[in-house]
N, C-alpha and C positions, 0 to 999 in steps of 0.2 A: 523871461519866465512865462511859461504857457499858462493860460487861465485855467482854473480848476474845471473839471468836467461838469456839465450840468447835472443837477440833482435828478436822480431817477427813482421813482417809486417802484416797488416790486409789483409786477403785473398780478392782477386779481385772477384767481383760478377760474376757469370757465364754468358756467352753470351746468346743471344737470341736464341730461338729454331726455328726450320724450320717453324712450323705452325705460329709462331709469325711474322716471316719475311713475310710469305705469306699474313697474314692479313694486315700488314703494306703496303705491295706492292699493294694489291687490294684497300686499302683505298687511298693511294697516287695516284694510276692510275685513280681511279674514280674521285678524286678531280681534277686531271689534265684535264680530259675531260670536267668537268663542268666549270673550270676556262677558258678553251679555249672558250666555249660558251659565257662567260661573257666579256672577255677582247678583243676578236678579233675585236670588234667594234672600239676600239681606233686606230687600225692600218689602218683604212679606213676613219678616220676623214676628211681629205681633200676631198675625193670623196663624202662621205655622205653629206658634207656641200653643194655641188653643186646639189645633188640629192633631198634633202629634204627641202631646203630653197630657197627663191626667188633668181633668177639669177642676179638681179639688185642691190644687196647690196654688200658692200666691202667684199672681200674674208676673211679678218681677222675676220670680224664680223660674217660671216657665220660659220667660223671655231670655234669661241668662242661659238656660239649658239649650235653647235654640241657637243662641250665639255660639255655644260650645260645638254644636253640630256643624254650624257654619265654619268654625275654626278647623274642624277635622279636615276639610278640603284644603285648607292652607298647610296643615301639618303634613299632608301627603305630597305636597309639591316638591320638597327637596328630594325625596326618594324617587318619585316619578321623573323629575327633571334631570337628575344625575343619570338615571338609567337610559332615558331617551337621548340625552346628550352624548353618551358613550357611542351610540350608533350614529349620531349626527357627526361626530368627529371621525368615525371609521368608515361610514358608508355614504355620507352626504347629508347636507342640511335639508334638502327638499323631501327626501323619502320619509323623514320623521313627521312631516306635516300631515301626510295622509293618515298615519296612525293616530296622531293626537286628535285630529278632527273626528275621526270615526269613534274613538273612545268617548269623547265628551258628548257627542250626539246621542249615543246609546245610553249613557248615564242620565242625561237630561230628560230623554223620553221616559226613562225608568222612574224618575222622580214624579213626573206628571201622572203616572199611572199607579202610584203607591196607594194602598189602602190606609185609612186613618187609624188613630189610636182607638177610637170607638169601635172599629171593625176587627182589628187583630191585636189590640193591646200593645204590650211593650215591644213587640216585633216591629211596629211601625217606626219608632225613632231609630231602632237599630238598622233597619233597611235604609232609612234615610241617611244615616251616617255612612253606611257602606257605599252608597251611590255618590256621596260627597267625596269619599276617598278616591273613587275612580275619576271624578271630575278634576280633583286636585292634582292627581298624577298626570293627567293629560295636559292641564294648563301649565304645570311645572315645566314641561318640555316646550310647550307652545310659545310662551312669552319670551323665554330666553332665545329660542330659535327665531322668533320674529324680529327682535332687535338685531341679532347677528346677521340674519338673512338680509335685512334691509341695509345694514351698514356695509356688508361685504359686496354689495352691488354698486357702490358709489366710491369715488375717490376719497382718500382720507380727509381732505380739506372740507368735504361736505358731509362727513359722518355725523356731525351734530345735527344738521338738518334732517338726515335720515332718521336718527333716533327720535327727534322731536316729532316727526311725522308719524312714526310708528306708535309713539306714546299717545299722540292725539287720536289716532285711529282706535287704539285699544280703549281709550277713555270714552270714545263714542259708544262703545258697548255699554258703559255705565250709563251714559245719557239715554240710550235706548231703553235700558232697564228702568230708569227713573220715569221715563215718559210712558212706558207700558203700564207701570204700576200706577201712575197718576190717572191714566185713562180708565183703568179698571176700578179704582177707588171713586172716580167721578161718575161712572156709568152703572155700577152695581151697588146694591145695598150691602151692608156688613154681613147680613145673613147669607146672601148669595155668594159673597167672596169666601166665607167659611165653608159653604156647601160644595162649591165647584169652581169658583172664580180664581182661586189660587193656582189651579192647574194650568190655566191659560198661558201664563208667561213661560212655563216649562215646555209646553207643547210648541210654542213659537220658537223657543230656544233650540229644541231638537231639530226643527225645520231649518233654522239658521245654520246649524251644524252641517246638515246635508248640502245646503247652498254653498257653504264654505268649501266643502269637499269638491264640489263641481268647479268652483273658481280656481282652486289650487292646481288644476290640471294645466293651466296656461303659464305657470311659473317655471323658470329654468334654474338649474343649479347655479350657485354663486361663482363668479370668476375666481375668487380666492380659493375655494375648494377645488375647482377644476385645475388651477395651477399647481396645487399641492399634489393632486393625482398625477399630473403630467411629470412632475419632478420626482414622483415616488417618495414624497416627503410627509406622508400621513403618519399619524402617531402609531408606533409599533407596539409599545407597552400600553398598559392601562392608562388612558388619558387622565382620569381622575387622580390616579396615583402620582403622576407627574405634577399635576396642579398642586396637590397637597405638599409634595416633597420640595418642589423648586420655586413655588410662587406664593408663599404665605403672606408676604407684604401686599401683593396684588389683590389677594382675597380680602384683606383688611380694608384697603382703600376702596375697593368695589362695594363692600358692605356699607361702609360709612357714607359714601356718596349716594348710593341708591336709596338708602334709608330715608334721606331727606324727602324724596319724591313720594315714596310709598307711605310715609307717615301722613302726609297731606291727602293722599289718595284714599286711605282708609278712614281717617277721622272726618274729613270734610266731604269726601265723595260717597263712600259707602255708609258711614254712620251719620252723615249730615242730616238727612230727613228725620232720623230718630232723635238726634240731638236737638233739632229745632222743635220737636214735639215736647221733649222732656225738659229742656232748659228754658224755652220761651213760650210754652203752652200754645203752640201753633197746631191747628187741626191737621190730621194726617194727609188729607188730599192737598191742602195748601202747602204743607211742608214738602211734599213730593214735587209740586210745581216749582217751588223755590229751589229745591235740589236740582231740578232740570236746568234752571238758569245758571246756577253755580257750576254745574258740570260743563255747560257750554262755555262759560268763562275759563274754566280749567283747560279746555281744548284749545282755546285761543292762546292761553299762556304756553301750552306745550309747543304750538307752532312757532311762537316767538322765541322760545328757549333754544330751538335749533339754530336760529341765526345768531343768538347771543353767544352760544358756545363756540360756533365757528368763527365769529368775528373777534371775540375777546380772548379766546383760549380757554381751556377747561378750568384752570385754577381760578382765574379772575372771574369768570362767569359764575362759578360755583359760589364764591364769596358774595358776589352781588345778588345773585338769585336768592340765597339764603337770607340775606338781610332784608330784601324786599318782601319775601314771604313772611318773615318774622313780624314786620310792620303790619302786614295785612291780618295776620293771626291775632295780634294783640288788639288791633282796632275792633275786630269783630267780637271777640270773647269779652273784652273789657268795656267796649263802647256800646254794644247793643243793649245791655241791661240799663244803661244810663239814658239811651235814646232809642226806645223801642221802634219808633217810626223809621229808624235807619237800619233796622236789622237786615232787611233784604239786600240793600246795596253794600253793606259791610260784609255780608256773607259772600256776595259775588266777588268783592275785592279780595277776600281771603282765598277763595278757590282759584282766582286768577293768579295770585302770588304763588300758590302751590304748583300751578302748571308751569311756572317759569323754571322749575326744577326737572321738567320732563325729559330734557336731553342729557341729564347727568349720567344716563346709562352709557354715553359715549366713553366715559372714563373706564368703565368695565371692558368695553370692546378693545380699547387700546392697551389694556393691562396684561393681556395674555397672548402668547404666540398663536398664530392662526391654526396650527395643527391641533391645539388643545383648547381653542377659544370657546367652543360650544360647552365643553365641560367646565371650564373656569367661570364663564359667564353664568351658566346654569346653577352651579353651586352657590356662587355669590348672590345672585339674584334671588334664588329660592330660600336661602337662609333669611333674607329680608322679607320677601313676599310670602314665604311659607311660615316659618317659625315666629318671627317678630310680628308680622301683620296678623297672623292667626291669634296671637295672644293679646293684641291691642284691644279689640272690641271687648274681650272678656275682662281685661284689667280695667279699662276705662268705665265699663258698665258697673263693675263692682265699686270703683272709686267714686263714682258720681254720688253715691249715697252719703258719703262723708266729706267729699271735696268737689262741689259742683264745677269748680274751675279747673279740674284735672286735665281736660283736653287742651286747654290753653297752655298750661305749664308743660305738658308733654311736647307739644309742637314747638314751644319756645326753646326747650332744651335741645330738640333735634336740629333746629335751625342754627343754634350756636355751635353745636357739634359739627354741622356741615360747613359752616364758615371757618371753623378751626381747621378742618380737613383741607379746605381750599388753600388756606395760608400755608399749611404743611406742603401741599403739592407745589405751590408757587416757590417756596424756598428750595424745594428739590429741583425745580426747573432752573432756578438761578445758579444753584451750586453744581448742577449737572449730575446729581446722584439719582 
């Protein structure tokens, strides 16, 4: 009898090439600059509430109204994202980037130059809302395109890494927003910020948009889209129609999985400094500095998440990441009131846990056929990043008055939902359905 053949392990896929890292880096950096333009608004909510709304209304109501204007940009994302994605599926991923960058740069420069409520009355918040609509429409196409553009430039075995890198790059835009806001609050008085300092981040954001436009000249169309063109396999009918008609399950899975990351992105990243002020009575400048540390930890979590999803597989990685994020969330929101000296490290731990879900977007990328992937990813992503994320600050801000622990319960529910979705995906993998 012949001895059994020696055990052989499957060869590990080769690593990414230099030009692939360069493409991912440019994609992530461009997305970072555009996200800065979009999210820097939220770090000046208390100031904008006094600048764009009547001075004789309660401050909490003015702040809530400002969050509503902030949310307008999110609500515009599904409509702008789906429209831009249509052309991304029909004419190419790269061409849409030029349009989205140009639109967001113009809108951000517009916000920087707006007159205040004291100068033009009710027209001021209306113009602010209009410019947020334009920003939201542009970002709706940009974020979905960034994930897809990065993933389609690498082999499927490394798409988790690609999505993690893009998520980390976009989160760097939030970090830049926090840092700029912190510098402004540290260097200018409250009166100076209300008078003119609030315009500075939007002027910077418009400049960043122009820089992104220049950088995007060096990117090439994705190999996946070029292959579709060569085979004449591009979508013939309306891509969105095919997505809705033939892939409702993929939409549901994509929404449930990406929601886990966006929930943490909004609550701990965008609302984090505001929650630190309202829940823990931390001064604004210090809260922004802590927010910077938390966002940096989130970026590290995003980078690690890419390896996690590539090594463990998307279903197992989603379950593990959700459980780890849940632990970090509960430790922060439940532990910090009991141990105030531990507030900062616990906040950093929670934001790192949220970052571990950064590569969950790879599940969206793999859920739709390439010819309609932009439309499928854009619809799913923007239902979460637009509608759900837009309502989150409004709902939590209103709920805080009656339930201070509302952010903790919200994140806990999302983590459990995500873990359940991962188990559903794992069962589907085992059964082959």
